[in-house]
C-alpha positions in Angstrom: 0.2 0.0 -0.2 1.2 3.1 -1.2 0.5 6.4 1.0 1.5 9.6 -0.5 1.8 13.0 1.6 0.6 15.1 -0.3 2.0 19.2 0.7 -0.6 21.8 1.0 1.3 25.0 0.6 -0.1 27.7 3.1 0.2 31.5 2.8 2.1 31.5 6.0 5.1 29.6 4.1 5.1 32.6 1.8 4.7 35.5 3.5 7.3 34.5 6.5 9.4 37.6 7.3 8.3 41.5 8.3 7.1 44.2 5.8 9.1 47.3 5.4 6.4 49.0 7.0 6.4 47.0 10.6 10.3 47.7 10.2 10.2 51.2 10.0 7.9 51.6 12.9 9.7 49.6 14.8 13.1 51.3 13.7 11.0 55.1 14.6 9.9 53.6 18.0 13.6 52.2 19.1 14.8 55.8 17.8 12.1 57.8 20.5 12.9 55.4 22.9 16.6 55.9 23.0 16.5 59.9 22.0 14.3 60.2 25.5 16.4 58.1 27.5 19.5 60.0 26.3 18.3 63.3 26.9 16.9 62.4 30.2 20.8 61.2 31.5 22.4 64.3 30.5 20.1 66.4 32.4 20.5 63.7 35.6 24.0 64.0 34.4 24.6 67.7 34.7 22.9 67.9 37.7 24.8 65.4 39.2 28.0 67.3 38.2 26.4 71.0 40.0 26.2 68.9 43.1 29.6 67.7 43.3 30.8 70.9 43.0 29.0 72.5 45.1 29.3 69.9 48.2 33.3 69.8 46.8 32.9 74.2 47.6 31.0 73.0 51.0 33.9 70.8 51.7 36.5 73.1 51.2 35.3 76.4 53.0 35.0 73.7 56.1 38.5 72.7 55.5 39.5 76.6 55.2 37.5 77.0 58.3 39.6 74.7 60.4 43.1 76.2 59.1 41.8 79.7 60.4 41.2 78.7 63.5 44.8 75.8 63.5 46.6 79.0 62.5 44.9 81.9 63.9 45.2 83.8 60.5 42.4 84.9 58.4 41.4 83.4 55.2 39.6 84.4 52.2 37.4 83.3 49.1 37.7 85.2 45.7 34.7 84.2 43.8 33.5 84.7 40.2 31.2 83.9 38.2 32.6 80.3 36.9 35.6 80.2 39.1 36.5 80.5 42.9 40.0 80.6 44.9 40.8 80.6 48.5 43.9 83.0 50.1 45.3 83.2 53.3 45.6 86.8 54.9 49.7 87.7 55.3 49.8 89.8 58.6 52.8 90.9 58.2 52.1 91.9 54.7 48.3 92.6 54.7 48.1 91.1 51.6 46.3 88.2 50.6 48.4 85.2 49.5 46.5 82.4 47.1 46.7 78.6 48.4 48.0 76.7 45.7 48.1 73.2 47.2 44.9 71.0 47.6 42.2 71.1 48.0 42.4 74.5 48.1 44.0 75.7 44.8 42.1 77.2 42.1 38.9 75.3 40.9 37.2 76.1 37.3 33.5 75.4 36.7 32.9 73.7 33.2 31.3 76.7 31.0 27.3 75.2 31.3 27.6 76.1 35.1 27.9 79.8 36.7 27.7 80.7 40.3 25.5 83.2 42.1 26.7 84.9 45.5 24.5 86.2 47.8 25.5 87.7 51.5 23.9 88.7 54.5 22.9 92.3 54.3 25.1 93.2 51.0 22.8 91.3 48.4 23.4 89.7 45.4 26.9 90.9 44.5 27.7 91.9 40.9 31.4 90.3 39.1 31.7 92.6 36.8 33.0 95.9 37.4 34.5 95.6 40.8 36.6 98.1 42.0 37.8 95.6 44.6 38.7 92.8 42.8 41.9 92.6 45.3 39.3 91.8 48.3 38.0 88.1 48.6 34.1 87.9 48.2 33.8 85.2 51.8 36.0 86.3 54.4 37.0 83.2 57.1 38.1 84.5 60.4 40.2 82.9 62.5 37.7 82.5 65.6 35.5 80.3 62.9 33.4 82.9 61.8 32.4 83.4 58.2 30.4 85.6 56.2 26.9 84.9 56.2 26.8 83.5 52.2 24.1 81.9 50.2 26.0 80.4 46.6 23.8 79.2 44.1 25.7 76.8 41.4 23.1 77.0 38.5 23.4 75.1 35.2 22.6 76.9 32.0 19.9 73.9 31.3 16.8 73.6 33.1 18.0 71.4 36.0 17.9 71.7 39.7 20.5 74.3 41.6 22.5 73.7 44.3 23.2 76.0 46.7 26.2 76.4 49.1 25.0 78.3 52.6 26.1 79.5 56.1 24.7 81.3 58.3 28.5 82.4 59.6 28.1 80.5 62.4 26.9 76.7 61.3 28.2 74.6 59.4 28.4 75.3 55.7 26.2 72.9 54.3 24.9 71.9 50.2 21.8 71.9 49.3 18.8 71.1 46.5 17.4 74.6 45.8 13.9 74.5 46.8 15.0 71.9 49.9 13.8 73.4 53.1 17.0 73.9 55.0 17.0 71.6 58.2 19.0 74.1 60.4 
């Protein structure tokens, strides 16, 4: 007995694969999702950098305060729109001596990050057209006191700003703008 197997051709065998339109839709969706993720990371990366710069500045101010107490000398912080540096007052010559050693060496911020300084009873300080560029913006006294201030690390893109502040007596702290001050 002979059995013959007849294969019936179905439409699914002939049309195996994807159409050009289906591939185009998938590629478009992947491109949109990838773009969204990349843009989200770019903003988060900028915010993390601003946070890092603010926290380092707060730590450096506290270290300078300890140095002022230990050496019984006044310290100052020179601040402009894009950088800052620390200096110690030489009591003999009454001039500010820059501190080039780490962690007090000159710090320059990236182009997308700007500084905005406000001091108590003075308000926002302009950085251009200053007559007293030889004087520091913040003073750290040998008694441990510091000029009360608020220094904003403001990114050019729309992400959160980080603010470093001190009331002059308590520890210098960095916080995200809009967060409540715990002290």
